[in-house]
C-alpha angles and dihedrals in degrees: 000000000000117000128208143165106251092194100057089121092052086051092052090051089052092052092054096043095095087062117020143354102185096064136033098260110166130205093027086159087081088075093054108103113213094197111112092200092054091041093055086058093051094260095302092146106133092097098024121126111265114279126179085267095054092127087070092047111036117322091204091070089073092069097048095045126093099231118105095199139012133174130174145169125202143179129206133188099211119203097344095174090056114031108341099232119182124223123193124178139176117185142149147149140218135205111241097173133007086262107035137056132185121217133191134179147165124205122190123194123186129183131208117283120269132205123256114216136192106255094226107035099027091228114151108246101173146326135267131200115207113218138175133195139196123195122176149159130216146187128212122200129194101215096175133003086265102029133069136174132195146177138196128199114204138187114215118202120186128185113180097152097266126139088288140354117274125232136183143168120228140172133215123201130200140183128182131187118197115196091168092238095046135026127200121191131185126187139173118194140190097020107161153076128335132264118242122182095193099283132106092268132076124200131219119238114241097266116184142166127221135192122189141175128196148158136211118204124185124196145157128060110343086355090273093153119074133180124192124189122188132185123183138163131195145179130219114223100212099051099023088231124161122217137173141196132197117189137178132188136186120204127190116205092324085289107092133023140183128193139193133177150163128220122199118203135160103246092202087067103014111053094203088062114183123335144162127235137207133181150148143198147184133213129195130166089352091307116118132187118193136178137183136187130195125217117204112225098198132060116282087001106185093213093059118118096016112147138179136198128190141180124206148169130206140167 
């Protein structure tokens, strides 16, 4: 007796939830940033100092930064009040010359288990857990003392229980201009081939573009106190939806940090809608621990109670 997953459509909707509800946008997990530092600032990462997860913020930041090596691992419980998705990521980068860095990262996204039913009787015969994965490598180049460029190449794997698993190749591009008193960042993400699950239709990846500006100011004795403020806006190609983030961060002596942020999104097109963020972290002997928490700002917001924790090392 032929078996099938009767809720494939529901799985597809779950896949697109991080990005859009009104249209069948696949692989929305690509826009879920696993970086707890960026998440604590509501995702305002285009001008953020390089972190181990820079390939999901702005790959160009790795070439302008002072660090020679960073690596990190994070876990996020995404939309726990809605579908309890799990996100795990490992990423990092290293400086190979004064002007070039190499980055690599893997992001794994799993969805709640779904029932498998017999196509004739409707009897539940097992369970299936949809999952998606992104693995990529990237290069960052310092073109000028104040300007860097970067590019990632990513393989995207998607298994939502259809006739076959989907796969695609995509690129991310980034640029950062650091004028000391002001930073400007530009990124274009998920530019690539379409996903096909064995049917007649292929699906676009959630391509988007972001532009950000920010500043970092240090003050006090020995300039031990630092405040960063980042503002960015972006547009998704498929839904033509605008979104924006404002994030701020206070750092004491490169030891302790706290961050807050606000994300604006059109809930008719972007399921997450608008939300606020908070987070904190500590760094000692090159080892850092960071955490972030998202607060939904609309009734029954699916993004509410999302949290992320991460462990990193740098020198």
